[in-house]
TORRODREN-304183 format. One record per residue (C-alpha): x, y, z; residue in one letter; residue number from 1. Coordinates in pm, whole numbers, plus 50000, padded with zeros to 5 digits. Example, Ala and Ser with C-alpha at 12.3 -4.5 7.8 and 13.67 -1.06 7.14 Angstrom:
BEGIN
PT_x_y_z_aa_i
PT_51230_49550_50780_A_1
PT_51367_49894_50714_S_2
END
This chain:
BEGIN
PT_x_y_z_aa_i
PT_95739_38961_16698_X_1
PT_95883_39285_16797_X_2
PT_95677_39550_16939_X_3
PT_95774_39905_16857_X_4
PT_95690_40066_17194_X_5
PT_95547_40428_17285_X_6
PT_95722_40700_17495_X_7
PT_95481_40795_17728_X_8
PT_95421_40934_18084_X_9
PT_95833_40835_18142_X_10
PT_95842_40551_18055_X_11
PT_95871_40275_17703_X_12
PT_95517_40149_17669_X_13
PT_95330_39877_17442_X_14
PT_95007_39941_17296_X_15
PT_94731_39692_17322_X_16
PT_94776_39462_17047_X_17
PT_94809_39583_16695_X_18
PT_94737_39894_16585_X_19
PT_94966_39837_16200_X_20
PT_95233_39537_16128_X_21
PT_95580_39671_15996_X_22
PT_95720_39513_15640_X_23
PT_96116_39546_15544_X_24
PT_96049_39832_15197_X_25
PT_96381_39614_15053_X_26
PT_96289_39259_15198_X_27
PT_95898_39218_15213_X_28
PT_95919_39077_15546_X_29
PT_95750_39157_15848_X_30
PT_96031_39342_16091_X_31
PT_95752_39426_16361_X_32
PT_95460_39629_16485_X_33
PT_95332_39921_16631_X_34
PT_95000_40018_16848_X_35
PT_94945_40290_17084_X_36
PT_94610_40227_17141_X_37
PT_94477_40163_17532_X_38
PT_94699_40495_17574_X_39
PT_94561_40793_17803_X_40
PT_94610_41073_17556_X_41
PT_94462_41334_17822_X_42
PT_94718_41215_18025_X_43
PT_95030_41202_17796_X_44
PT_94934_41525_17689_X_45
PT_94887_41659_18108_X_46
PT_95203_41495_18182_X_47
PT_95396_41769_17899_X_48
PT_95203_42017_18018_X_49
PT_95274_41973_18417_X_50
PT_95568_41844_18371_X_51
PT_95716_41907_18121_X_52
PT_95636_42241_18090_X_53
PT_95727_42424_18354_X_54
PT_96068_42271_18388_X_55
PT_96108_42437_18025_X_56
PT_95998_42779_18104_X_57
PT_96223_42879_18330_X_58
PT_96499_42769_18074_X_59
PT_96606_43081_17958_X_60
PT_96663_43062_17564_X_61
PT_97056_43061_17606_X_62
PT_96979_42730_17784_X_63
PT_96779_42632_17583_X_64
PT_96975_42672_17227_X_65
PT_97262_42507_17422_X_66
PT_97084_42220_17518_X_67
PT_96980_42190_17124_X_68
PT_97374_42212_17101_X_69
PT_97447_41907_17326_X_70
PT_97129_41709_17218_X_71
PT_97289_41740_16839_X_72
PT_97623_41686_16962_X_73
PT_97497_41360_17145_X_74
PT_97328_41198_16817_X_75
PT_97549_41257_16535_X_76
PT_97813_41051_16727_X_77
PT_97498_40759_16722_X_78
PT_97439_40818_16379_X_79
PT_97556_40501_16209_X_80
PT_97267_40341_16368_X_81
PT_96992_40547_16331_X_82
PT_97146_40488_15911_X_83
PT_97114_40148_15941_X_84
PT_96767_40164_16090_X_85
PT_96714_40375_15800_X_86
PT_96740_40101_15520_X_87
PT_96486_39925_15627_X_88
PT_96271_40210_15468_X_89
PT_96435_40160_15154_X_90
PT_96633_40452_15187_X_91
PT_96937_40497_15028_X_92
PT_97268_40638_15238_X_93
PT_97178_41011_15047_X_94
PT_96787_40959_15155_X_95
PT_96902_40872_15521_X_96
PT_97174_41088_15501_X_97
PT_96893_41381_15438_X_98
PT_96678_41234_15697_X_99
PT_96945_41133_15933_X_100
PT_97224_41465_15951_X_101
PT_96879_41668_15772_X_102
PT_96715_41664_16135_X_103
PT_97052_41668_16360_X_104
PT_97203_42018_16175_X_105
PT_96798_42136_16232_X_106
PT_96908_42149_16618_X_107
PT_97205_42298_16519_X_108
PT_97059_42545_16353_X_109
PT_96832_42668_16570_X_110
PT_97038_42616_16893_X_111
PT_97235_42890_16691_X_112
PT_96945_43062_16705_X_113
PT_96989_43147_17103_X_114
PT_97194_43487_16967_X_115
PT_96927_43661_16858_X_116
PT_96744_43603_17145_X_117
PT_96840_43790_17549_X_118
PT_96870_43565_17830_X_119
PT_96561_43541_17979_X_120
PT_96316_43291_17949_X_121
PT_96094_43517_17722_X_122
PT_96199_43679_17426_X_123
PT_96105_44134_17365_X_124
PT_95977_44179_17055_X_125
PT_96073_44509_16863_X_126
PT_96091_44830_16984_X_127
PT_95917_45046_17253_X_128
PT_95601_45242_17084_X_129
PT_95556_45544_17268_X_130
PT_95172_45618_17409_X_131
PT_95162_45945_17543_X_132
PT_95275_46352_17549_X_133
PT_95550_46378_17817_X_134
PT_95694_45942_17738_X_135
PT_95526_45851_18079_X_136
PT_95332_45604_17954_X_137
PT_95492_45355_17703_X_138
PT_95373_45020_17494_X_139
PT_95649_44744_17417_X_140
PT_95543_44341_17347_X_141
PT_95668_44021_17507_X_142
PT_95639_43678_17393_X_143
PT_95596_43421_17664_X_144
PT_95599_43053_17571_X_145
PT_95291_42878_17559_X_146
PT_95181_42683_17844_X_147
PT_95066_42349_17690_X_148
PT_95266_42084_17440_X_149
PT_95304_42056_17064_X_150
PT_95141_41779_16958_X_151
PT_95324_41725_16580_X_152
PT_95118_41496_16318_X_153
PT_95437_41300_16064_X_154
PT_95474_41174_15728_X_155
PT_95571_40888_15670_X_156
PT_95883_40999_15403_X_157
PT_96091_41138_15688_X_158
PT_96106_41002_16049_X_159
PT_96384_41139_16153_X_160
PT_96428_41472_16020_X_161
PT_96009_41507_15980_X_162
PT_96091_41534_16395_X_163
PT_96404_41695_16506_X_164
PT_96313_41988_16202_X_165
PT_96003_42016_16471_X_166
PT_96039_41927_16828_X_167
PT_96375_42203_16758_X_168
PT_96131_42542_16775_X_169
PT_95968_42439_17005_X_170
PT_96219_42322_17230_X_171
PT_96409_42635_17183_X_172
PT_96085_42842_17281_X_173
PT_96061_42645_17575_X_174
PT_95783_42427_17521_X_175
PT_95712_42042_17545_X_176
PT_95599_41795_17237_X_177
PT_95454_41507_17181_X_178
PT_95537_41322_16846_X_179
PT_95353_41130_16636_X_180
PT_95549_40999_16333_X_181
PT_95380_40810_16109_X_182
PT_95286_40395_16223_X_183
PT_95479_40270_15930_X_184
PT_95838_40431_15986_X_185
PT_95788_40507_16396_X_186
PT_96025_40235_16436_X_187
PT_96308_40464_16279_X_188
PT_96219_40781_16455_X_189
PT_96171_40542_16834_X_190
PT_96550_40442_16808_X_191
PT_96666_40769_16797_X_192
PT_96370_40905_17095_X_193
PT_96532_40574_17255_X_194
PT_96909_40778_17226_X_195
PT_96749_41148_17333_X_196
PT_96580_40957_17648_X_197
PT_96899_40777_17724_X_198
PT_97122_41106_17680_X_199
PT_96938_41241_17990_X_200
PT_96957_41609_17783_X_201
PT_96632_41739_17806_X_202
PT_96430_41774_18108_X_203
PT_96141_41525_18204_X_204
PT_95814_41526_17981_X_205
PT_95961_41754_17755_X_206
PT_95921_41432_17441_X_207
PT_95726_41234_17389_X_208
PT_95641_40985_17154_X_209
PT_95311_40771_17068_X_210
PT_95455_40516_16696_X_211
PT_95037_40404_16610_X_212
PT_94778_40606_16522_X_213
PT_94730_40825_16792_X_214
PT_94311_40743_16715_X_215
PT_94166_41108_16980_X_216
PT_94500_41225_17042_X_217
PT_94353_41604_16888_X_218
PT_94067_41521_17092_X_219
PT_94275_41610_17392_X_220
PT_94438_41929_17304_X_221
PT_94377_42236_17477_X_222
PT_94375_42608_17339_X_223
PT_94721_42653_17512_X_224
PT_94870_42338_17248_X_225
PT_94980_42348_16931_X_226
PT_94869_42116_16671_X_227
PT_95195_42055_16303_X_228
PT_95032_41796_16014_X_229
PT_95274_41689_15793_X_230
PT_95158_41476_15514_X_231
PT_94865_41482_15246_X_232
PT_94682_41805_15232_X_233
PT_94331_41572_15241_X_234
PT_94390_41477_15536_X_235
PT_94612_41812_15660_X_236
PT_94238_41934_15590_X_237
PT_94024_41697_15772_X_238
PT_94237_41706_16049_X_239
PT_94207_42149_16042_X_240
PT_93825_42166_16047_X_241
PT_93791_41916_16352_X_242
PT_93579_42020_16627_X_243
PT_93855_42048_16924_X_244
PT_94056_42286_16693_X_245
PT_93767_42486_16543_X_246
PT_93629_42514_16925_X_247
PT_93907_42562_17164_X_248
PT_94071_42830_16791_X_249
PT_94358_42594_16862_X_250
PT_94679_42714_16631_X_251
PT_94731_42415_16327_X_252
PT_94984_42457_16109_X_253
PT_94985_42230_15802_X_254
PT_95261_42098_15548_X_255
PT_95103_41948_15305_X_256
PT_95264_41733_15022_X_257
PT_95178_41978_14652_X_258
PT_95237_41991_14294_X_259
PT_95554_42186_14274_X_260
PT_95737_42286_13986_X_261
PT_96050_42368_13787_X_262
PT_96119_42592_13506_X_263
PT_96375_42607_13259_X_264
PT_96458_42983_13106_X_265
PT_96444_43041_12807_X_266
PT_96796_43152_12795_X_267
PT_96929_42824_12928_X_268
PT_96902_42645_12555_X_269
PT_97067_42310_12512_X_270
PT_97419_42360_12507_X_271
PT_97455_42581_12787_X_272
PT_97578_42486_13158_X_273
PT_97217_42652_13229_X_274
PT_97047_42317_13047_X_275
PT_97289_42007_13165_X_276
PT_97208_42141_13519_X_277
PT_96832_42145_13505_X_278
PT_96830_41806_13363_X_279
PT_97133_41708_13661_X_280
PT_96893_41835_13906_X_281
PT_96532_41727_13751_X_282
PT_96646_41358_13730_X_283
PT_96774_41370_14092_X_284
PT_96471_41549_14248_X_285
PT_96224_41220_14097_X_286
PT_96486_40969_14174_X_287
PT_96587_41118_14576_X_288
PT_96389_40927_14773_X_289
PT_96231_40747_14589_X_290
PT_96062_41093_14470_X_291
PT_95840_41062_14833_X_292
PT_95944_41414_14929_X_293
PT_95680_41698_14979_X_294
PT_95932_41893_14818_X_295
PT_95960_41713_14546_X_296
PT_95945_41800_14131_X_297
PT_95594_41656_13998_X_298
PT_95561_41924_13688_X_299
PT_95844_41969_13464_X_300
PT_95761_42323_13278_X_301
PT_96061_42370_12994_X_302
PT_96036_42617_12670_X_303
PT_95839_42417_12387_X_304
PT_96130_42488_12139_X_305
PT_96328_42258_12375_X_306
PT_96055_42018_12491_X_307
PT_96219_41696_12279_X_308
PT_96610_41794_12422_X_309
PT_96465_41801_12754_X_310
PT_96283_41478_12682_X_311
PT_96580_41289_12573_X_312
PT_96834_41400_12878_X_313
PT_96566_41323_13132_X_314
PT_96522_40998_12988_X_315
PT_96909_40928_12906_X_316
PT_96974_40969_13308_X_317
PT_96692_40812_13388_X_318
PT_96762_40481_13216_X_319
PT_97082_40469_13387_X_320
PT_96943_40509_13764_X_321
PT_96983_40133_13907_X_322
PT_96697_40021_14101_X_323
PT_96678_39801_14431_X_324
PT_96883_39714_14771_X_325
PT_97070_40085_14866_X_326
PT_97355_39818_14994_X_327
PT_97413_39658_14660_X_328
PT_97649_39805_14413_X_329
PT_97561_40125_14194_X_330
PT_97220_40123_14277_X_331
PT_97096_40415_14301_X_332
PT_96691_40488_14396_X_333
PT_96535_40213_14650_X_334
PT_96181_40164_14706_X_335
PT_95921_40329_14865_X_336
PT_95848_40331_15212_X_337
PT_95589_40012_15181_X_338
PT_95378_39829_14950_X_339
PT_95024_40034_15064_X_340
PT_95251_40376_14895_X_341
PT_95288_40132_14631_X_342
PT_94887_40024_14577_X_343
PT_94847_40471_14599_X_344
PT_95117_40530_14382_X_345
PT_94995_40350_14107_X_346
PT_94656_40461_14165_X_347
PT_94790_40774_14076_X_348
PT_94985_40712_13829_X_349
PT_94678_40546_13635_X_350
PT_94403_40795_13655_X_351
PT_94747_41098_13507_X_352
PT_94732_40795_13189_X_353
PT_94376_40909_13096_X_354
PT_94532_41237_12993_X_355
PT_94880_41244_12933_X_356
PT_95182_41026_12811_X_357
PT_95378_40848_12974_X_358
PT_95728_40901_12713_X_359
PT_95955_40702_13037_X_360
PT_95921_40419_13279_X_361
PT_95653_40133_13321_X_362
PT_95396_40001_13595_X_363
PT_95535_39648_13582_X_364
PT_95801_39584_13355_X_365
PT_96145_39752_13486_X_366
PT_96485_39635_13647_X_367
PT_96535_39577_13989_X_368
PT_96918_39483_14173_X_369
PT_96980_39281_14480_X_370
PT_96601_39184_14601_X_371
PT_96264_39081_14494_X_372
PT_96096_39329_14256_X_373
PT_95759_39203_14369_X_374
PT_95906_39139_14748_X_375
PT_96016_39479_14790_X_376
PT_95789_39792_14754_X_377
PT_95967_39970_14423_X_378
PT_95838_40138_14211_X_379
PT_95967_40272_13810_X_380
PT_96013_40614_13763_X_381
PT_95807_40759_13540_X_382
PT_95799_41079_13272_X_383
PT_95470_41187_13104_X_384
PT_95409_41391_12860_X_385
PT_95146_41671_12863_X_386
PT_95131_41830_12545_X_387
PT_94813_42095_12634_X_388
PT_94917_42168_13040_X_389
PT_94646_42472_12987_X_390
PT_94353_42215_12934_X_391
PT_94458_41862_13014_X_392
PT_94472_41990_13420_X_393
PT_94506_41646_13559_X_394
PT_94865_41721_13670_X_395
PT_94770_42047_13825_X_396
PT_94529_41858_14055_X_397
PT_94668_41459_14113_X_398
PT_94969_41401_14305_X_399
PT_95165_41023_14237_X_400
PT_95336_41063_14530_X_401
PT_95634_40825_14380_X_402
PT_95966_40868_14150_X_403
PT_95648_41019_13899_X_404
PT_95669_41397_13751_X_405
PT_95506_41563_13430_X_406
PT_95707_41738_13138_X_407
PT_95477_42014_12933_X_408
PT_95569_42301_12697_X_409
PT_95516_42649_12710_X_410
PT_95583_42976_12461_X_411
PT_95685_43200_12665_X_412
PT_95729_43313_13043_X_413
PT_95365_43415_13191_X_414
PT_95290_43100_13068_X_415
PT_95525_42941_13268_X_416
PT_95433_43135_13536_X_417
PT_95063_43071_13467_X_418
PT_95092_42651_13453_X_419
PT_95338_42681_13785_X_420
PT_95069_42885_13910_X_421
PT_94777_42605_13801_X_422
PT_94945_42359_14109_X_423
PT_94683_42595_14334_X_424
PT_95011_42648_14542_X_425
PT_95259_42482_14634_X_426
PT_95599_42479_14902_X_427
PT_95866_42527_14615_X_428
PT_95957_42642_14255_X_429
PT_96279_42670_14108_X_430
PT_96364_42834_13745_X_431
PT_96711_42751_13528_X_432
PT_96843_43039_13390_X_433
PT_97087_43217_13350_X_434
PT_96939_43567_13244_X_435
PT_96833_43776_13586_X_436
PT_96607_43960_13398_X_437
PT_96407_43576_13343_X_438
PT_96442_43502_13725_X_439
PT_96313_43820_13841_X_440
PT_96010_43814_13592_X_441
PT_95928_43501_13728_X_442
PT_96005_43517_14090_X_443
PT_95763_43815_14116_X_444
PT_95523_43656_13876_X_445
PT_95537_43300_14061_X_446
PT_95609_43403_14461_X_447
PT_95220_43443_14597_X_448
PT_95093_43111_14490_X_449
PT_95521_42935_14559_X_450
PT_95618_42895_14943_X_451
PT_95975_42918_14834_X_452
PT_96146_42971_14480_X_453
PT_96508_42835_14392_X_454
PT_96643_43056_14152_X_455
PT_96955_42841_13970_X_456
PT_97285_42861_13759_X_457
PT_97613_42808_13727_X_458
PT_97726_43051_13977_X_459
PT_97507_42873_14267_X_460
PT_97499_42576_14174_X_461
PT_97823_42408_14350_X_462
PT_97703_42537_14716_X_463
PT_97331_42533_14600_X_464
PT_97127_42255_14810_X_465
PT_96864_42212_14525_X_466
PT_96492_42240_14431_X_467
PT_96412_41964_14753_X_468
PT_96616_42097_15018_X_469
PT_96414_42315_15281_X_470
PT_96685_42471_15507_X_471
PT_96605_42548_15891_X_472
PT_96617_42924_15878_X_473
PT_96422_42951_15573_X_474
PT_96019_42919_15608_X_475
PT_95885_42573_15459_X_476
PT_95555_42598_15331_X_477
PT_95334_42759_15117_X_478
PT_94966_42818_15026_X_479
PT_94697_42685_14873_X_480
PT_94744_42306_14859_X_481
PT_95029_42370_15041_X_482
PT_94883_42384_15329_X_483
PT_94867_42754_15440_X_484
PT_95111_42691_15699_X_485
PT_95509_42727_15788_X_486
PT_95831_42598_15945_X_487
PT_96209_42652_16095_X_488
PT_96213_43007_15926_X_489
PT_96468_43056_16167_X_490
PT_96391_43282_16470_X_491
PT_96002_43268_16304_X_492
PT_95947_42890_16397_X_493
PT_96049_42931_16749_X_494
PT_95810_43175_16716_X_495
PT_95563_43044_16592_X_496
PT_95502_42856_16969_X_497
PT_95539_43155_17161_X_498
PT_95181_43426_17238_X_499
PT_95268_43777_17177_X_500
PT_95041_44017_17452_X_501
PT_95100_44376_17433_X_502
PT_95240_44588_17794_X_503
PT_95203_44901_17854_X_504
PT_95314_45118_18157_X_505
PT_95565_45336_18314_X_506
PT_95913_45332_18130_X_507
PT_96100_45125_18467_X_508
PT_95789_44957_18475_X_509
PT_95857_44821_18161_X_510
PT_96210_44796_18199_X_511
PT_96165_44603_18456_X_512
PT_95949_44395_18305_X_513
PT_96168_44381_18011_X_514
PT_96476_44325_18132_X_515
PT_96594_44588_17865_X_516
PT_96675_44966_17975_X_517
PT_96309_45133_17801_X_518
PT_96421_45578_17726_X_519
PT_96234_45766_17972_X_520
PT_96272_45471_18235_X_521
PT_96494_45545_18599_X_522
PT_96849_45586_18543_X_523
PT_97001_45561_18913_X_524
PT_97419_45681_18872_X_525
PT_97629_45391_18879_X_526
PT_97851_45421_19172_X_527
PT_98135_45264_19043_X_528
PT_98186_45322_18734_X_529
PT_98027_45062_18496_X_530
PT_98347_44955_18390_X_531
PT_98451_44872_18686_X_532
PT_98202_44633_18717_X_533
PT_98197_44292_18712_X_534
PT_97884_44150_18465_X_535
PT_97649_44049_18805_X_536
PT_97742_44338_18984_X_537
PT_97568_44532_18637_X_538
PT_97195_44656_18722_X_539
PT_96975_44717_18434_X_540
PT_96930_45119_18426_X_541
PT_97245_45238_18627_X_542
PT_97371_45537_18438_X_543
PT_97751_45714_18435_X_544
PT_97661_46119_18337_X_545
PT_97958_46190_18155_X_546
PT_98204_46569_18236_X_547
PT_98150_46787_17899_X_548
PT_98339_46856_17597_X_549
PT_98291_47194_17375_X_550
PT_98269_47108_16977_X_551
PT_98568_47329_16841_X_552
PT_98586_47368_16429_X_553
PT_99008_47255_16533_X_554
PT_98783_46923_16648_X_555
PT_98650_46866_16317_X_556
PT_98993_46949_16147_X_557
PT_99200_46749_16335_X_558
PT_98867_46434_16264_X_559
PT_98919_46508_15914_X_560
PT_99280_46485_15962_X_561
PT_99298_46138_16102_X_562
PT_98984_45981_15961_X_563
PT_98984_46145_15562_X_564
PT_98657_46211_15542_X_565
PT_98671_46621_15397_X_566
PT_98307_46541_15284_X_567
PT_98211_46927_15212_X_568
PT_97947_46942_15521_X_569
PT_98250_46946_15775_X_570
PT_98468_47094_15548_X_571
PT_98353_47392_15337_X_572
PT_98144_47658_15507_X_573
PT_98103_47834_15103_X_574
PT_97951_47494_15080_X_575
PT_97662_47522_15230_X_576
PT_97366_47683_15105_X_577
PT_97066_47492_14938_X_578
PT_97126_47238_15258_X_579
PT_97043_47176_15534_X_580
PT_97316_47294_15733_X_581
PT_97350_47604_15913_X_582
PT_97751_47568_15915_X_583
PT_98029_47321_15870_X_584
PT_97916_47076_16122_X_585
PT_98119_46795_16313_X_586
PT_98140_46493_16178_X_587
PT_97880_46238_16332_X_588
PT_98204_45985_16402_X_589
PT_98432_46248_16587_X_590
PT_98102_46293_16826_X_591
PT_98117_45874_16869_X_592
PT_98414_45871_16869_X_593
PT_98385_46155_17165_X_594
PT_98120_45984_17309_X_595
PT_98422_45621_17406_X_596
PT_98632_45941_17523_X_597
PT_98408_46060_17738_X_598
PT_98193_45678_17901_X_599
PT_98564_45501_17850_X_600
PT_98708_45492_18196_X_601
PT_99050_45413_18086_X_602
PT_99243_45170_18386_X_603
PT_99209_44808_18378_X_604
PT_98915_44612_18493_X_605
PT_98638_44337_18392_X_606
PT_98554_44506_18038_X_607
PT_98749_44293_17853_X_608
PT_98684_44448_17481_X_609
PT_98474_44645_17266_X_610
PT_98348_44452_16981_X_611
PT_98055_44649_16813_X_612
PT_97780_44918_16742_X_613
PT_97444_44911_16644_X_614
PT_97183_45110_16568_X_615
PT_97391_45436_16543_X_616
PT_97220_45734_16505_X_617
PT_97267_46117_16433_X_618
PT_96998_46321_16489_X_619
PT_97087_46685_16528_X_620
PT_97318_46844_16388_X_621
PT_97600_46944_16590_X_622
PT_97818_47271_16536_X_623
PT_98083_47440_16697_X_624
PT_98070_47566_16994_X_625
PT_97798_47345_17068_X_626
PT_97865_47163_17402_X_627
PT_97826_46771_17477_X_628
PT_97752_46478_17672_X_629
PT_97681_46149_17756_X_630
PT_97395_45908_17920_X_631
PT_97593_45587_17972_X_632
PT_97291_45363_18061_X_633
PT_97301_44926_18150_X_634
PT_97058_44850_17865_X_635
PT_97035_44464_17821_X_636
PT_97312_44180_17974_X_637
PT_97363_43875_17794_X_638
PT_97487_43549_17972_X_639
PT_97746_43318_17807_X_640
PT_97926_42951_17828_X_641
PT_98192_42890_17852_X_642
PT_98374_42780_17551_X_643
PT_98656_42560_17691_X_644
PT_98773_42510_18119_X_645
PT_99059_42756_17997_X_646
PT_98754_43052_17859_X_647
PT_98744_43341_18124_X_648
PT_98357_43352_18234_X_649
PT_98223_43629_18083_X_650
PT_97873_43774_17953_X_651
PT_97755_44059_17715_X_652
PT_97653_44361_17785_X_653
PT_97487_44604_17585_X_654
PT_97506_44975_17658_X_655
PT_97310_45278_17529_X_656
PT_97539_45546_17429_X_657
PT_97255_45863_17436_X_658
PT_97440_46218_17338_X_659
PT_97312_46539_17418_X_660
PT_97362_46887_17390_X_661
PT_97339_47218_17629_X_662
PT_96941_47238_17522_X_663
PT_96926_46845_17674_X_664
PT_96827_46753_17347_X_665
PT_97015_46442_17206_X_666
PT_97233_46444_16937_X_667
PT_97336_46119_16839_X_668
PT_97228_45729_16956_X_669
PT_97392_45402_16986_X_670
PT_97426_45142_17165_X_671
PT_97730_44952_17167_X_672
PT_97847_44536_17283_X_673
PT_98088_44482_17544_X_674
PT_98267_44183_17685_X_675
PT_98251_44221_18059_X_676
PT_98448_43941_18282_X_677
PT_98278_43720_18548_X_678
PT_98357_43730_18901_X_679
PT_98352_43403_18949_X_680
END
C-alpha cells in the first residue's frame, strides 16, 4: 500500500504508522495511507522560520512576484497529471478545473500584484503624516514581513486551490508556509508539492507539507506566525480558541463553511432571461463539486408567487444531471470525497427533514452511471421546500455539505433580506434581477452579513464567474458563522502577512528608510542632470532646480488655442465676480506643461519615455505676472525585468514635480513615471 509522504526539513518523509487510509471516491478501492505522526512539528516550524524566512525576506516584491509567475507557468505545464489524480477524489473535469487551474490562477494574479508594490523587501503604507510646525519631524508607516511561518490548515474539498490561493499571498509577502491539507485528499496536494519542490523555483524552506492529521502542530506556533483555517465552523471555533493562539496573540484567519443564499428578484419573473439564468446558476451551484464548496448555494430565496415555477425548473434540470464516474460519457456530477462525508451529509439531511419536505431527490433511490453506488461515495441532489422560513429555522442553522439546498418563499424584498441574514453570516450571497433599484436595495440591506455579493443579470451573465467562485483580487471570507476572516483580496491578502510599524523622524531619515523621497528631506542638486543618468546611477532625493518662467496673458491665450480649453476663468476676466479668482488664471495643465519644458533635458539619453502622471494637484492659482520654477526630484525607483533576451534593460523611475512661484509656495505638484535605461 502506497504511503503518501510529508515534505519537511528539506526531505520527503514517511510518518509513523497509518493515521488515515485513503480510498478512491468512485470505486471505493484503497489508494494508500497518510501519516504525519512522529514528525517533530517544532523543528518543522523552526526550519521555515530559520531557513525559508531569511531568504524570502531579502527578496523584493518584484523578485517574489516573478518567482510566483515562474511557478505558475511551471505547474500549468504539468496540470494533466493533476487532473488524473483529482479524479480519484470524485471530481468531474469541471470540478478539477476549478481546483487546479483556479489555484494556479491565484499564483498568476498575485504575481501581477508586484506592480502595486515598491522594489523593496517591505511595503511603504500610505503617505507621510506631518508631526511638527516646521516640517522637520514627520511620521510614516512601513510594513515588513513577519519573521515566522504561515500555517495553513485546509479543507478536503479543494486540495490544490486551497493550498495555492493561500501560499500565493504569504510568499508574495516574504513569509514561508507549512501546509496541512485535509488528510482525506492530501494525496493530490502531495503530487503538486512534489513538482513545486523539484522545480527549485522556491527557496528551500519556503514550503513544507504535512499530509497527515498534524495533531499538535499549533502547540508549537509562536507570536511571529500566522495561522489560517478553512473548514467547518465548529472546528474553526475550537482552533481559534486554542490556548497557544490566545496566549501568544497569534493572528488567526478563519474561513468557515456557511449557509450561502441566492435570491431571485421580483423583476426576474418566469419568461425573463434572468429567471432562466437563476435556474441554471442555482443548479450549477448545487451540483458542482457535488455541493462540496464553502460557497455553494444552501438557501434559495424566491418570491412566493414564483415558488412553483422555480421548484419545477430546478427539479427538471436536476433530473437531467447524470451522476456517476466522471470518466463515463454524460456524467455531470461525481461523488463526494469520502464515504465519511456521505454519512455526515446524510445525517444533516435527516435533521433537516424534521422541519421541511424533500421535493426532489432521494437518499437511497438514485441511479449512478459507470460505477457501483454502494462502493463509491455517491449522493443524490436533494432539494427541500420550506414554506415557513421565519419559524422553521433549521435550514438557517444546519449545513449539509453536499448537493443539498432549501427552497423558500418571500413576500417582499425586506423579507428576502431578513431571510438571507438569518444565516448569521455567510461567505457569499447573490441576487438575480434585471432591476438596478432592486439590486441596490438588496446589496445595501444584506452586505453587513455577507462577505461577497454577486449581482447577476443578462448583461453580465456571459462573463460572470458565478456565485460560487471567489476571485483572487477580491476578498474571500465573511462575518459571523463564516468565520469573520478574509483571504485573497489582491494586495489586502498580502498585507495580512506583514507587520505594520509606525516610524518617526526627520524627512531625510524617513526617506532613507522608505527609499521614497519625503517632502522636507534634503535635496542635493543633481550633477549632471537626472535625464543624463542611467537607472542605477539615480539617487533618491537628488534634484534638478530649473530656470524660471514668468507667466503672461499670451501664455494663457496660446494654451487655450492649442488645447481648446476656453473655460471662462481662463478667458473672460469680466466673468469672475463671485468666484475664488482675482483675475484670469493660467490653466493648471499649462503649468504642468510649462514645468515639463523647464525640467526636461531634451538630448537623447537614458530616459526612454514618460508614460504617466500620478497625484497631480493644482494648489494655488497662477495669474499673469507670476514667476514659476520647478524642483524635479527622484522620488522612487522600481526595477523591471526583461521580457525577452532582446528587451532593453530598464527600470521605472518616479519623479516628484514641485512647481513653485516667486514666493516659494507650491502652486502645482505631480509625480511623473519614466522608463529609464540601465547602464548594463
